N, C-alpha and C positions, 0 to 999 in steps of 0.2 A: 311815722315809720310804717311801711307796708311790707308784710312778709307772709310766707305760708309754708306749710309742711309739704314734702314731696308728693304726697297722695291727695292733695287738696287743691281747691281753686280759690282765687281771689277775684270776685266780680264786683265792680263798681259801675253801676248804670249811669245814665246821662244826668247831668245837672246836680250831681252830689257835691256838697261842700264839706270838706274835712278841716276842722280847726287845728291850730298849732298844738303840738305836743301829744297828738293822738297816736295810739298804737293799734293798727288794724291787722289782725291775723287773717288767715285764709277764711273768708266769709263772703256773703252776698249782701250788698247794700242797694236797695231799690232806688229808682230815679226820684229826683227832687227831694232827697233827704238832706238833712243838716246834722253833722256830727260835731258837736261843740268841743271846745278845747279841753285837752287832758283826758279824753275818754279812751277806754280800752274795749275793743271788740275781739273776743276770742274765737278760736277755730271752729269751723263747721256751724257757725251761727247764721241767721238770716234776719235782716231788717227789711220790712216791706217798703213800698213806695210812700213818699211824703212822710217819712218818719223824722221826728225831732228827738235826737239823743242829747240830753242835757250835759253840761260840763262836768267832768270828773266821774262819769258813770262807768260801771264795769258790766259789760254784757258777757255773761258766763258762756263757756263752751257749749255748743249745741242748742243755744237758746233760739227760739223762733218768735218773732214779733210780726204781726200782720200789718197791712197798710194803714196809714193815717194815725199812727200812735205817737204819743209823747212818752218817752222812756227816761227814767231817772233813777239813780241810786247805786249802791255798792253792796250787793249786786243789783243790777238794773231791773226795774219792774215798770209795767204800764201804769202811768199816773193820769192819763187823760187821752182824749181824742183830738187829733190835729185836724180841725175842721176847715182850715184854709191852707192853700198852697203857700209855703214859706217863701218869702223873697230872700234876697241876699242879706245875711246879717250885717250889721254895721262894721263888725271886725273883719269881714271878708273883703279882699281887694277886688 
């Protein structure tokens, strides 16, 4: 589900894969990122390029994550560095 507030923007850059059951509020998602299934990304947040957001994670409102990060948790936190460009996950068509 993609949606946003009237005073916000939803920007999804090139080659982003969003898994099933995700809720993406008005946010910016950098290119080549993978948002795994069941994740929630709240308003005014920013995920950098080549970000991997693990399944079931919650990115709180106004959170900012830089490029090349692995993010996980409820609430989401940086748990590592994504050192390689992610290919298409096995569950993505």
